[in-house]
N, C-alpha and C positions, 0 to 999 in steps of 0.2 A: 673238233672244237671250233674250227674256223666257220663251219656251216652253221653251228648253233649261235655263234656270236655275230653273224652277218646282220648288218643294220641295227645293231645294238650298241649302246654306249657303255663302256666300262667306267665305273666310278669306284675308286678305292675306298675302303671303309674309313680310312683316315681323312678322306676328303668329303665324306657324306654330309657332315654337319654344315660345312660351308656351302656345298652344292644345294642343299635343301633351303638355305637362306637366300641364295642368289638366283636359283633357276626353278622353273615350274616342271618338276620331274614327273608330274602326272601326265604330261604330254610327250614324254620321251620313253622309249623302250630301253631300259637300262638294267644292268646286272652288276653284281658285286661278288667278291669272294672273301671268305674269312676263315680264320683258324680259331677253333674253340680253345681259348687260353685259360678259361676258368668255368667250372660248372658248379652251380649251387645245388645242394641236396634238394630233390623234389619237395615241394611244399603244397599245402592244402589251402585253397581259397576259402573265403567265407561261405561259399555255397557247397563246400565239401569236395569239390573237384580238385584233382592234383595237377600241378603244372611244374615246369622246369624253367630255369633261367640260365642262359649261356652268355658268357662274355666273349665277344668275337673281336679279332684284331687282324689287320692285314700284314703284320710284321714289318711295316715300314716305319710306323711311329707307335711305339709300345705304350705311349701315354694316351692314345686315342682308341678307345674301345666302344663297341656298340653292344648294348644288352638286348638279347633276343629272348622273348617269352614264348614258351611252347605250351599250348593248351590242347585239350581234346585228343583227337586221333593223332595229331602230329606229336604230341607229348608221348602218347602210348607207343607210337612206332619208333621214336628216336631218343627217348630219355636215357638209354644205355649207351649212346654214342660216346666214344672215348674222347677225353681231352686231348688236343693235338690234331684232331681230325679237321680236314679242310672241308 
């Protein structure tokens, strides 16, 4: 893990909103970690394609969640991932 994190900045999910407002993260190699705290039943978009929505949290501030939308191959590969997975 140390090798994979070398030269990268860790941003907690609960800090993401404020960091996006105050820093130019496009110029930084950053990572975040989250736990799937809620999954919405897969839905169909207007174009007929199915997608999933996950609510992610870093377990530091349970009021701060990030919604992650999964489309295409990512949805097909990961939509069955269990709630509680990191």
